[in-house]
C-alpha positions in Angstrom: 98.2 93.9 91.3 94.6 93.1 90.6 92.0 92.9 93.3 88.6 91.0 93.1 85.3 92.7 93.8 83.9 92.0 97.3 80.5 92.5 98.8 81.2 92.1 102.6 83.9 93.4 104.9 85.3 91.9 108.1 87.4 93.9 110.6 89.8 92.9 113.2 89.7 95.2 116.2 92.9 95.4 118.3 95.7 97.3 116.6 93.6 97.9 113.6 90.5 99.9 114.5 91.6 100.8 118.1 95.1 101.6 119.4 94.8 98.9 122.1 98.0 97.0 121.3 100.1 99.6 123.2 97.7 99.0 126.2 98.1 95.2 126.0 101.9 95.7 125.9 101.7 97.9 129.0 99.5 95.4 130.9 101.6 92.4 130.0 104.9 94.3 130.7 103.6 95.4 134.1 102.5 91.9 135.1 105.8 90.3 133.9 107.9 93.0 135.6 106.4 91.9 139.0 108.3 88.6 138.4 111.4 90.4 137.1 110.7 89.3 133.6 110.8 91.3 130.4 107.9 91.2 127.9 109.8 91.6 124.6 108.7 92.7 121.1 109.7 89.2 119.8 107.3 87.6 122.2 104.6 90.2 121.5 104.9 89.6 117.8 104.4 85.9 118.2 101.1 86.2 120.0 99.4 89.0 117.9 96.0 87.7 116.9 95.9 84.9 119.6 92.9 84.5 121.9 93.4 85.7 125.5 94.1 82.3 127.1 96.5 81.4 124.3 98.5 84.6 124.9 98.6 83.9 128.6 99.7 80.3 128.1 102.5 81.3 125.8 103.8 84.2 128.0 103.8 82.1 131.2 105.6 79.3 129.4 108.2 81.4 127.4 109.1 83.5 130.5 108.8 80.7 133.0 106.6 82.8 135.2 105.9 81.3 138.7 102.1 81.5 138.1 99.6 79.7 135.9 97.8 81.2 132.9 94.6 81.8 134.9 96.5 83.8 137.5 98.3 85.7 134.7 94.9 86.6 133.1 93.5 87.7 136.5 96.5 90.1 137.0 96.2 91.4 133.5 92.5 92.0 134.0 93.2 94.4 136.8 95.5 96.3 134.5 92.9 96.4 131.7 90.3 98.0 134.0 92.6 100.9 134.4 94.1 101.1 130.8 91.3 100.1 128.4 88.8 103.0 128.9 91.6 105.3 127.5 91.8 103.6 124.1 91.6 105.7 121.0 90.4 104.8 117.5 93.2 104.4 114.9 93.6 107.1 112.2 91.1 106.5 109.4 89.0 103.9 111.3 85.9 106.1 111.9 85.9 107.4 108.4 86.1 104.0 106.7 83.6 102.2 108.9 81.1 105.1 108.7 81.5 105.2 105.0 80.9 101.5 104.4 78.0 101.5 106.8 76.4 104.6 105.1 77.0 103.0 101.7 75.1 99.8 102.7 78.1 97.5 102.7 77.6 94.7 105.2 80.4 94.9 107.8 81.2 92.8 110.9 83.8 92.6 113.6 86.0 89.5 113.9 88.2 89.9 117.0 90.1 87.4 119.1 89.1 89.4 122.2 86.3 88.3 124.5 83.0 90.2 124.8 83.9 91.6 128.2 87.2 92.9 126.9 85.5 94.5 123.8 82.9 96.2 126.1 85.7 97.5 128.4 87.7 98.9 125.4 84.7 100.3 123.5 82.8 102.0 126.4 83.6 105.4 125.0 83.1 104.3 121.4 79.6 102.7 121.6 78.2 104.6 118.5 81.1 103.3 116.4 80.6 99.8 117.6 76.9 99.9 116.8 77.7 100.4 113.0 78.7 96.7 112.7 76.0 94.2 111.6 77.4 91.7 114.1 80.5 91.1 116.3 82.3 87.7 116.5 84.4 87.7 119.6 86.8 84.7 119.5 87.7 84.3 123.2 84.0 84.1 124.3 82.4 82.6 121.2 81.6 78.9 121.4 81.7 78.4 117.6 85.3 79.8 117.3 87.2 76.8 118.4 90.8 78.1 117.8 92.4 81.5 117.6 94.1 83.0 114.6 96.1 81.8 112.5 93.2 79.3 112.4 90.6 80.6 109.9 87.6 79.6 112.0 86.8 83.1 113.3 86.5 84.6 109.8 84.4 81.7 108.5 82.1 81.9 111.5 81.8 85.6 111.2 81.0 85.5 107.5 78.4 82.8 108.0 76.4 85.2 110.3 75.5 87.6 107.6 71.8 86.9 106.6 72.9 86.4 102.9 75.8 84.1 103.9 78.4 85.4 101.4 81.1 83.1 99.9 84.5 83.5 101.5 85.9 84.9 98.3 83.3 87.7 98.4 84.7 88.9 101.8 87.5 91.3 102.4 89.3 91.2 105.8 91.2 94.1 107.5 94.0 93.0 109.8 97.1 94.3 111.5 98.7 91.0 112.6 100.6 88.3 110.7 98.5 85.6 112.4 95.3 87.4 111.3 96.6 87.6 107.7 97.4 83.9 107.6 93.9 83.1 109.0 92.2 85.3 106.3 94.2 83.6 103.6 93.3 80.2 105.0 89.6 81.2 104.9 90.1 82.0 101.2 89.4 85.7 101.7 91.4 88.8 100.4 93.1 90.6 103.2 94.3 94.2 103.6 97.0 94.4 106.3 97.9 97.6 108.2 100.8 96.2 110.2 102.9 97.4 113.2 105.8 99.2 111.4 108.2 96.8 113.2 106.8 93.7 111.4 109.3 92.5 108.7 107.8 93.0 105.2 108.7 89.4 104.2 106.2 88.1 106.8 103.4 90.0 105.0 103.9 88.4 101.5 100.5 86.6 101.8 98.6 89.9 102.1 96.5 91.1 99.2 97.4 94.7 100.0 99.7 96.2 102.7 99.0 99.8 103.9 100.7 102.2 106.4 97.3 103.5 107.6 93.6 102.9 107.1 93.6 106.5 105.8 95.3 105.2 102.6 92.6 102.6 101.7 90.8 103.2 98.4 87.5 101.3 98.6 87.0 101.3 94.8 90.0 99.0 94.4 87.8 96.1 95.6 84.6 97.3 93.9 83.3 99.0 97.0 81.7 102.5 96.8 84.4 105.2 96.7 84.6 108.1 99.1 82.7 111.1 97.9 
């Protein structure tokens, strides 16, 4: 497989840089259980990469919950306040982000989460968060009109670098199929580090699929290698 040289790197957050997907699953499961409903992996898989209100809408509808999406989000928020401060960085995340930052590679965050949610999750990882040139937070960014698999979040995020790189000069890191589809639609190369339960055939659009960020070799994409 040949890879093209890139100059800028965009990172998803949840499930890729931080191990928050387990916490979202716990929050959604707890709220659904109050109404004797089961939040399944099949449902979880279908909403990975969605914005918050899109997740809420789909869960309420699929499970016929007796509440609307706003009430569902309110109940989840109470769960997040307890769960999110415990979130850990994923293996290899700190090493890769620090390396790119130190090497002068422009990096940014492109997450479907809202600003409030990112602040809650990253309260114990502020130094890590400060390494990104900018952060595009889909659920609270007026320029990001639709969640992934729509490409708008990556196009908006790339456009906010001072030198406005072309999409083909950007590399995206993702964990979700919806995120991979969005990156491809934006005409960007994409490295996917998926949940091991995601079927390999769903990831055929990826430029590269890895088990862990620890396995990434920056030089494949013309980026400075690890020392």
